[in-house]
Phi, psi and omega in degrees: 000130179258109182278357180053058181298342174294334177269344184228057182299334179297329180294313180297316180295318179295315181302318179295317184287327186275337183310307182287335181288316186254004183053054183287130177250351177190145177242144177225144177261144176234187176057218185292333175300314181286326183282344179087011179243032177299135178237111181306136179082348181243310186283151170285159175252091185268117181235154170232129178249122173274125183245156185297322183201174177301149180272139175279176183302317181296316179295321177298321179293318176297322179296314178300315179299318179300314179299316181294316179296316180301317180294321178292321185279335182221106183305332179293342180287350176299335180259009179275119179241139180216131174257140183249112186245114175300140185309319183288349181256003185302324186279347183256103184285353183269346182286137175279127182249154175299131185221138170253121176201147175055035175080016178213159178254122181208180180248140175200157177293150179293000000 
């Protein structure tokens, strides 16, 4: 799958920055990124990060700060959405996972 990172440099930069904060072990693209019909400036940047374990309060606060800083520094990050799925919860689609979307951090099912 070609994510066309030249069209979505914010995704590559975000992936690099979030790995140590959330102990990310894998990233997956969804939506138009995965389908191959991503349109810069129009499409959302839908990501799923598989993380080693649940995040503690401090890690969640660092994660929120990273999303806010990324959004301030790169306007295209306003459409960057990411769900954080602990590795042991990947198989259960009913669990609400920590999610960043629309400028806030909240929980919702994948």
